[in-house]
C-alpha positions as CSV (number, residue, x, y, z in Angstrom):
1,M,-12.7,47.5,41.8
2,I,-12.6,43.8,41.3
3,S,-10.6,41.9,43.7
4,G,-10.9,38.4,42.1
5,I,-8.8,39.0,39.2
6,N,-5.7,39.2,41.1
7,D,-6.6,36.1,43.2
8,S,-3.8,33.3,42.7
9,S,-6.2,30.6,42.8
10,A,-8.2,32.0,39.8
11,A,-5.1,32.8,37.9
12,Q,-4.1,28.9,38.4
13,Q,-7.5,27.7,37.2
14,L,-7.2,29.7,33.7
15,R,-3.5,28.5,33.2
16,P,-3.5,25.1,31.6
17,S,-1.3,22.6,33.4
18,A,0.6,21.3,30.5
19,P,1.0,22.6,27.0
20,P,-1.3,20.8,24.5
21,P,0.5,18.1,22.2
22,P,1.6,19.1,18.9
23,P,-1.0,18.9,15.9
24,K,-0.9,15.3,14.4
25,G,1.7,14.5,12.1
26,Q,4.0,17.4,14.0
27,Q,5.7,15.6,16.6
28,T,9.0,16.7,16.7
29,S,10.7,13.5,18.0
30,L,9.6,9.7,19.3
31,T,9.7,8.8,22.7
32,D,12.3,6.4,23.9
33,E,9.6,3.7,24.1
34,Q,8.3,4.6,20.6
35,T,11.9,4.5,19.4
36,Q,12.4,1.0,20.7
37,T,9.2,-0.1,19.4
38,L,10.1,1.0,15.9
39,Q,13.6,-0.8,16.0
40,S,11.8,-3.7,17.2
41,V,9.5,-3.7,14.1
42,L,12.0,-2.6,11.4
43,E,14.5,-5.4,12.7
44,Q,12.2,-8.0,11.0
45,Y,12.5,-6.3,7.4
46,D,15.1,-5.7,5.0
47,A,14.8,-1.9,3.8
48,D,16.3,-2.8,0.3
49,S,13.7,-5.4,-0.6
50,L,10.6,-4.3,1.0
51,T,7.1,-5.7,-0.2
52,S,3.7,-3.9,-0.1
53,E,2.9,-6.9,2.3
54,D,5.8,-5.9,4.2
55,A,4.9,-2.2,4.0
56,T,1.5,-2.7,5.0
57,S,2.6,-4.8,8.0
58,I,4.9,-2.0,9.3
59,V,2.4,0.6,9.2
60,E,-0.2,-1.8,10.9
61,Q,2.2,-2.4,13.6
62,L,3.3,1.1,14.0
63,K,-0.4,2.2,14.1
64,S,-1.2,-0.4,16.6
65,E,1.6,1.0,18.9
66,G,0.4,4.6,18.6
67,I,3.2,5.8,16.4
68,E,1.7,8.5,14.1
69,P,3.1,9.4,10.5
70,G,4.9,12.8,10.8
71,K,8.4,14.5,10.6
72,A,9.7,12.5,13.7
73,L,8.9,9.1,12.0
74,E,10.2,9.9,8.9
75,S,13.3,10.9,10.6
76,A,13.7,8.0,12.8
77,L,12.9,5.7,9.6
78,S,15.5,7.4,7.5
79,S,17.9,7.1,10.5
80,A,17.2,3.2,10.3
81,G,17.8,2.9,6.7
82,F,14.2,3.1,5.5
83,D,12.4,5.6,3.3
84,A,9.1,6.6,4.9
85,K,7.7,7.6,1.5
86,Q,8.4,4.1,0.0
87,I,6.9,2.2,2.8
88,G,3.6,4.5,2.4
89,E,3.4,4.1,-1.3
90,L,4.1,0.1,-1.1
91,A,1.4,0.1,1.6
92,G,-1.2,2.1,-0.5
93,L,-1.4,5.1,1.8
94,G,-2.5,8.3,0.3
95,E,-4.2,6.9,-2.7
96,G,-7.6,7.5,-1.2
97,K,-10.6,5.8,-2.5
98,P,-10.5,4.6,-6.1
99,Q,-12.3,7.1,-8.2
100,R,-14.5,5.9,-11.1
101,S,-13.3,7.2,-14.2
102,L,-15.8,9.5,-16.5
103,P,-16.8,7.8,-19.8
104,D,-15.1,9.7,-22.8
105,T,-18.6,11.1,-23.6
106,A,-19.0,12.7,-20.4
107,T,-20.4,16.4,-20.6
108,F,-20.9,18.9,-17.9
109,E,-23.3,21.7,-17.7
110,V,-22.2,25.0,-15.9
111,T,-24.7,27.2,-14.4
112,A,-24.3,30.4,-12.8
């Protein structure tokens, strides 16, 4: 018979002390500190007249404060009258690296 399996100290060692954080971009809510930081950042801008420079600055400030993009940030931005998608687009996020266009005469060979 194995006696070590029922040992409470062994069971405690196997149990994590806290649940792991949610996957990146899936944080369900911002902390109070993050919410205050967000409000502090957004009060510098007018949601109705954002420029790409403004959006880039917002993104950089949030990133430097450790506020990750995700549903929680999108919701908080919306509550403050800002559109997360618009900020991302103005800041040039999601565009990736510019791709070289292929010349009109490009051909491809498919082999099996």
